[in-house]
N, C-alpha and C positions, 0 to 999 in steps of 0.2 A: 678593446676587442674581446669578444667572448669566444672561448675555445670549446668546440664540441668534443666530448670524450667518447660518447657512445650514441649510436642511432639504432632504434628498433623499428623494423619495417613490418607492417601487417595490421590487419583489422582487429585481431585478438592479441592483446599485449602478451599474454602468457605463452602463446605459441608463435610469436613473431621471430623474425630473423634478426640477430643482434650482430652489430659490427662495432668493435672497440679499437681505438687507437692503440697501436702496439701489438695487436693480435696477429699471430702468424696465419697466413692463408696461402693456399696453392703451394705448399712446401717451402718455397724459396722467397716468398714475399711477406712483407709486414705492412699492416695498415698504417699509413704515414699521417694522413690528415683527413678529416671529414668537414665538408663545407656546406653551408646552406646558401643557395642562390637567392637573388632578389625576388624571384617569382615564387619562392617557397620550395623549389626542388632541392634535392640533396645529392652531393657527389662524394664518392669515396675514392681516395687516391692511395696507391700502394707504392712501396719502395723495394727494389731488389737488392741483391748482395753488392752490386756495384754502385749503390746509392743513387740510382736513377729512379725518378718518380713518374708514375703512369696513372691515368684515370682508369679505375677498375670498374666501378658501378655508378650508375646515375639513376635516380628515382624522381619521377615527376610529382607534381602536387596532387594528382589524383590518388596516389598511394598513401595510406595512413602512415604517419611517421611520428615517433616519439624521440625527442632529443634529450640527451643528458650532457650537461656542461661541466667543465672542470670547476672545482671550488677551491680557490687558494686563499688561505687565511694569513 
């Protein structure tokens, strides 16, 4: 299984929105996992201080996406 570390959303890579696993968002949440659906869409899940996981953002295939995977040696 390939683990996604970072997703960049937007047509221009230099000015795209970046979401990275482990990044703090909304003050009390941390990005927990980023998944790519079978149809090409991307979902971003966050975790709160109580270790509860929630779907935070979802991007469909019409949105330009660049994925960065973990590289383990």
